[in-house]
Structures are given as C-alpha cells and as structure tokens.
C-alpha positions as CSV (number, residue, x, y, z in Angstrom):
1,M,63.8,105.0,115.8
2,P,66.3,106.0,113.0
3,N,67.9,103.4,111.1
4,V,71.3,103.0,109.3
5,S,69.7,104.8,106.1
6,S,69.3,107.9,108.3
7,V,73.2,108.3,109.3
8,S,75.2,110.2,106.9
9,E,78.2,110.7,109.0
10,F,79.6,109.6,112.3
11,L,81.5,111.4,115.2
12,L,85.0,110.0,115.9
13,L,86.6,110.4,119.5
14,T,88.3,113.8,120.1
15,F,91.4,113.3,122.2
16,A,91.4,116.9,124.2
17,D,88.9,119.8,124.3
18,T,91.4,122.5,124.0
19,C,93.2,123.7,120.8
20,E,96.6,123.2,122.4
21,L,96.0,119.9,123.3
22,Q,94.6,119.1,119.9
23,L,97.9,120.4,118.0
24,L,99.8,118.5,120.7
25,H,98.2,115.2,119.7
26,F,98.7,116.0,115.9
27,V,102.2,116.5,116.4
28,L,102.6,113.5,118.3
29,F,100.6,111.3,115.6
30,L,102.7,113.2,112.9
31,G,106.0,111.8,114.3
32,I,104.6,108.2,115.0
33,Y,103.2,108.3,111.3
34,L,106.4,109.4,109.7
35,A,108.6,107.0,111.7
36,A,106.4,104.1,110.5
37,L,106.6,105.7,107.0
38,L,110.3,106.0,107.0
39,G,111.3,102.5,108.7
40,N,108.7,100.4,106.7
41,G,109.9,102.5,103.5
42,L,113.6,101.7,104.3
43,I,112.7,97.8,104.7
44,L,110.9,98.0,101.1
45,S,113.5,99.8,99.6
46,A,116.5,97.2,101.4
47,V,114.6,93.9,100.6
48,A,113.6,95.1,96.8
49,C,117.0,96.5,95.7
50,H,119.4,94.1,97.1
51,H,119.4,90.4,95.9
52,R,120.8,88.7,99.0
53,L,117.7,89.3,100.7
54,H,115.6,87.7,98.1
55,T,114.9,84.7,100.4
56,P,111.6,83.7,102.0
57,M,112.3,85.5,105.0
58,Y,112.8,88.7,103.7
59,F,109.8,88.4,101.1
60,F,107.4,88.1,104.1
61,L,109.1,90.7,105.8
62,L,108.3,92.9,102.8
63,N,104.9,91.8,102.7
64,L,104.6,92.8,106.6
65,A,106.0,96.1,105.7
66,L,103.3,96.7,103.0
67,L,100.5,95.7,105.6
68,D,101.9,97.9,108.3
69,L,102.1,101.1,105.9
70,G,98.4,100.1,104.9
71,C,97.1,99.7,108.5
72,I,98.7,102.9,109.8
73,S,97.9,105.0,106.8
74,T,94.1,104.0,107.3
75,T,93.7,105.6,110.8
76,L,96.1,108.0,111.8
77,P,95.8,110.7,108.6
78,K,92.2,111.3,109.5
79,A,93.0,111.4,113.2
80,M,95.8,113.7,112.2
81,A,93.2,115.8,110.1
82,N,90.5,115.7,112.9
83,A,93.1,116.9,115.4
84,L,94.5,119.8,113.3
85,W,91.1,121.1,112.0
86,D,89.2,120.4,115.3
87,T,86.4,118.3,113.6
88,R,85.2,115.0,114.3
89,A,83.3,113.9,111.4
90,I,83.8,110.9,109.0
91,P,81.3,110.4,106.3
92,Y,79.0,107.4,106.4
93,K,81.0,105.7,103.3
94,G,84.2,106.8,104.6
95,C,83.8,105.1,107.8
96,A,82.9,102.0,105.9
97,A,86.0,102.0,103.8
98,Q,88.0,102.8,107.0
99,L,86.5,100.0,108.7
100,F,87.0,97.4,105.8
101,F,90.7,98.4,104.8
102,F,91.7,98.3,108.7
103,F,89.8,94.9,109.1
104,F,91.3,93.7,105.7
105,L,95.0,94.7,106.5
106,V,95.1,93.7,110.2
107,G,93.6,90.3,109.3
108,A,96.0,89.8,106.7
109,E,98.7,90.8,109.0
110,Y,97.9,88.2,111.6
111,S,97.7,85.4,108.9
112,L,101.1,86.6,107.4
113,L,102.6,86.5,111.0
114,T,101.5,82.8,111.4
115,V,103.2,82.2,107.9
116,M,106.5,84.0,109.3
117,A,106.5,81.4,112.3
118,Y,106.4,78.8,109.8
119,D,109.3,80.3,108.0
120,R,111.2,80.3,111.0
121,Y,110.4,76.7,111.8
122,I,111.4,75.6,108.3
123,A,114.6,77.7,108.5
124,I,115.6,76.3,112.0
125,C,114.3,72.9,112.2
126,K,114.5,71.7,108.6
127,P,117.1,73.9,107.0
128,L,117.8,71.2,104.2
129,H,114.1,72.1,102.8
130,Y,114.3,75.9,103.2
131,R,115.2,76.4,99.6
132,S,112.0,74.6,98.6
133,L,109.9,77.0,100.6
134,L,110.9,79.6,98.0
135,G,108.5,78.3,95.5
136,T,105.4,78.6,97.5
137,C,106.1,82.2,99.1
138,A,104.1,83.7,96.7
139,Q,101.2,81.2,97.5
140,M,101.4,81.7,101.2
141,A,101.4,85.5,101.1
142,A,98.6,85.3,98.8
143,A,96.7,83.2,101.2
144,A,97.3,85.7,104.0
145,W,96.2,88.4,102.2
146,G,93.1,86.7,101.1
147,S,92.2,85.3,104.3
148,G,92.2,89.1,105.5
149,F,90.0,90.2,102.5
150,L,87.4,87.6,103.1
151,N,87.3,88.6,106.8
152,A,87.1,92.2,106.0
153,V,84.1,91.9,103.7
154,L,82.2,89.6,106.0
155,H,82.3,91.9,108.8
156,T,82.1,95.2,106.9
157,A,78.9,94.3,105.2
158,N,77.3,92.7,108.5
159,T,78.1,95.6,110.4
160,F,77.0,98.3,108.1
161,S,73.6,96.4,107.5
162,L,72.6,96.6,111.0
163,P,69.9,99.4,112.1
164,L,71.2,102.2,114.0
165,C,69.5,103.7,117.0
166,H,72.0,105.0,119.4
167,G,73.2,107.9,117.6
168,N,76.1,108.2,115.4
169,A,79.2,109.2,117.9
170,V,81.9,106.5,117.8
171,D,83.8,106.3,120.9
172,Q,87.4,105.6,118.9
173,F,89.6,107.6,117.0
174,F,88.6,105.7,113.9
175,C,85.7,103.5,112.9
176,E,86.0,100.1,114.7
177,I,83.7,97.4,114.4
178,P,83.1,97.1,118.4
179,Q,82.3,100.7,118.5
180,I,80.0,100.5,115.6
181,L,78.1,97.6,117.0
182,K,77.4,99.8,120.1
183,L,75.2,101.8,117.9
184,S,73.2,99.1,117.1
185,C,69.6,98.5,118.3
186,S,69.5,95.0,116.7
187,D,70.7,91.8,118.5
188,V,74.1,92.2,117.5
189,Y,75.1,88.8,118.8
190,L,72.6,86.7,116.4
191,R,73.6,89.0,113.2
192,E,77.4,88.6,113.9
193,V,77.4,84.8,114.7
194,G,78.2,83.6,111.1
195,A,81.0,86.1,110.6
196,L,82.4,85.5,114.3
197,V,82.5,81.8,114.0
198,F,84.5,82.2,110.8
199,S,87.0,84.7,111.9
200,L,87.2,82.9,115.4
201,S,88.0,79.4,113.9
202,L,90.6,81.0,111.5
203,A,92.1,83.3,114.3
204,F,92.3,79.9,116.6
205,G,93.9,77.8,113.8
206,C,96.7,80.6,113.2
207,F,97.1,80.8,116.9
208,V,97.5,77.0,117.5
209,F,99.9,76.8,114.4
210,L,101.9,79.6,116.1
211,V,102.1,77.9,119.4
212,L,103.2,74.7,117.7
213,S,105.9,76.4,115.6
214,Y,107.6,78.2,118.3
215,V,107.5,75.0,120.8
216,Q,109.1,73.1,117.8
217,I,111.6,76.0,117.3
218,F,112.7,76.5,121.0
219,R,113.4,72.6,121.2
220,A,115.3,72.6,118.2
221,V,117.3,75.9,119.3
222,L,118.0,74.5,122.9
223,R,119.8,71.4,121.0
224,I,122.2,73.7,119.2
225,P,125.5,72.9,120.9
226,S,127.1,76.2,120.3
227,E,126.0,79.3,122.5
228,Q,126.6,81.6,119.4
229,G,124.2,79.4,117.1
230,Q,121.5,79.6,120.1
231,H,121.9,83.5,120.3
232,K,121.6,84.0,116.6
233,A,118.6,81.6,116.3
234,F,116.9,83.5,119.2
235,S,117.6,86.8,118.0
236,T,115.7,86.2,114.9
237,C,112.5,84.5,116.6
238,L,112.0,86.3,119.9
239,P,111.2,89.8,118.2
240,H,108.8,88.2,116.1
241,L,107.4,86.3,119.1
242,A,107.3,89.4,121.1
243,M,105.5,91.6,118.3
244,V,103.0,88.6,117.6
245,S,102.3,88.5,121.5
246,L,101.5,92.3,121.8
247,F,99.5,92.1,118.5
248,I,97.3,89.1,119.3
249,S,96.8,89.7,123.0
250,T,95.7,93.3,122.5
251,A,93.6,92.6,119.6
252,I,91.9,89.6,121.2
253,F,91.1,92.0,124.2
254,A,89.8,94.9,122.3
255,Y,87.3,92.6,120.3
256,L,86.4,90.0,122.9
257,K,86.6,91.9,126.3
258,P,83.4,91.7,128.5
259,P,81.3,94.9,128.1
260,S,81.4,95.2,131.8
261,I,84.8,96.3,131.9
262,S,84.9,98.6,128.9
263,S,85.8,102.4,129.1
264,P,86.6,104.9,126.6
265,S,90.3,105.5,128.2
266,L,90.7,101.5,128.4
267,D,89.7,101.2,124.7
268,L,91.9,103.8,123.3
269,V,94.8,102.4,125.0
270,V,94.2,98.9,123.8
271,T,93.5,99.8,120.3
272,L,96.4,102.4,120.1
273,L,98.7,98.9,121.0
274,Y,97.5,97.0,118.3
275,S,96.9,99.4,115.7
276,V,99.8,101.9,115.9
277,V,102.4,100.6,118.0
278,P,103.0,97.5,115.8
279,P,103.4,99.4,112.6
280,A,105.9,101.6,114.3
281,L,107.8,99.4,115.9
282,N,107.9,96.4,113.4
283,P,110.9,98.1,111.3
284,L,113.0,98.8,114.3
285,I,112.5,95.4,116.0
286,Y,113.0,93.4,112.8
287,S,116.2,95.3,111.8
288,M,118.0,96.0,115.3
289,R,119.3,92.3,115.3
290,N,119.5,91.4,111.9
291,Q,123.0,92.0,110.3
292,E,122.3,91.5,106.9
293,L,119.3,94.0,106.9
294,K,121.7,96.5,108.6
295,N,124.2,96.1,105.8
296,A,121.5,96.4,103.1
297,L,120.2,99.7,105.0
298,K,123.6,101.1,105.1
299,K,124.0,100.5,101.2
300,V,120.5,102.2,100.6
301,F,121.8,105.2,102.6
302,G,125.1,105.1,100.9
303,N,123.2,105.2,97.4
304,L,120.8,108.2,98.6
305,L,123.9,110.2,99.6
306,F,125.8,109.3,96.3
307,W,122.6,110.5,94.4
308,K,122.6,113.8,96.1
309,Q,126.3,114.7,95.6
C-alpha cells in the first residue's frame, strides 16, 4: 500500500479531452484572470493614491483586493498552464504550497469580510465613533490575516501528513483539501477533528457576528427618515452582503457536503463559485454603487492618459 512518501506529484482535473476545448478553457480563464487583475489593481491604485479614500472602509477594501489577487493567482495560472500545455501534473511540494496559500487567503478573506461588516455597523449605527475605528484598522486586518495563516498551517500540515493509498488523481483543477483527503487510506475524520473544531468554531463565530451586525444595520437603516439616506446605506451594504452570502454558502457546501451528493461536475461548479467568481466580481460590485471610488478611478485613468501623452 503506497503512502505519502511514494507520491511525487498529483494529477489535476482536465476540463476537456480535445485540444480545441482545452484552448477554449485557457482563453476563458485568461479573460477572468485579467479582469480580476485589472479590477483589483485599479482599486489598489485608487485607494493608495487618493487621501480622501484613506478611511477604514477603503483600508479594508484595499486588503480585500490584495486577498482576491492572491487567491485567484494561486489557482488560475496553474490551471491555465495545464490547459495550454495539455498536462495535468503538479509536483507534490507545489500542491502543498498551492493548498496552503489558497486556504490561507480564503480564510483571511472570510475573517476580513466579518471585519468589514463590523466597519459598516459602526459607520451606520454609531457614526460618531467611526473615526475612533481608524486607530484599530491595522490590528483588525492583521487579525484577519493571522487567523487565515493559522488555519492554513493546521490544515496543510494535517492533510499532507496522511498516508495516501488511492492514487494521485485530484478531481479538481487545483489542490483542494477535500480532494486530497479522498486519496487517504486512514481515518480522515479522526485526524482532522482538531483542525476542524478550530476552523468551524472560528467560522461559526464569524458567521454569528456577521448576522448580528447586519440585523443591527438593517434596523438602523429602516429608521432613517429620508428615502435617499436609506438608499445610500443599502447601496453600500447589500453588495457586501451578496458577496458574503455567495462566498460563505458555496465554501460551506464544498467542504461540508455529504459524500453521497458529491460528483465531479458539482464539485467543480461549487469550487468555481467560491474561488474564482468573488475575486473577479468584487471590484465591480464594490465600485459600481460607490461614487467616491468611481471618482478616484476616473482620476487614476486621467493620470494614466496624462503620462501617456
């Protein structure tokens, strides 16, 4: 029975059997990746270059853009290379690194989305205290990144210490924990119990905090007398809530769904929804209804055109 030491590489999922369809998937992924790079890059430039955006909300948005860039850069480039060169292989150490960075960035993003909900709660429910939030922005962002790092260390170390006896074919386009665990021949649940308890406790705490924050936010917004004020408050909160809901629901389904309803096509769609769609759509959603960010982006484009001339 082969164990983990005998596995030198893993074989990732291929999207199609023909060269033409492989190239089509490469072009599709390339378009999504470039859109994510452009959108998140513009947000980073706008927030960094304009002093009017140096507020807690935009500081957290800058961190979210960094996490989105890292998350999508961990998975799509390798998938694009495999589609372009018609290969499936990823080295053992490369797989471990990909899993670690992806889990680190996704975990940090989930924690950061919780912090952003708290930011919106303070801004809408306790506006007089909002400036005092500025002094703790760095600490809250560091806590979000730190929780993701700790989660990634625990799960990566645990996952790659398991003996493997079910081959090396991963039914996903990147190295994902549930797919690696399927290759194990040990009692996965006993080995994972410690890490799972920590992760689920953290995730549940964040989820409860998110729900309570938005309950208070919506109660405060509905008490605003002017319709314009309600519209402005909802326009900043609803996009965030929509992306949080998509991210959390698909990630929970991917990691906690019963094995009886698992299938390669379903796993692929769910994974795309929480790993690829949010990094590509977050810049559009957060800038679409935000006039300050729109004005800053116009200035960025204006400066670019000026330097070209």
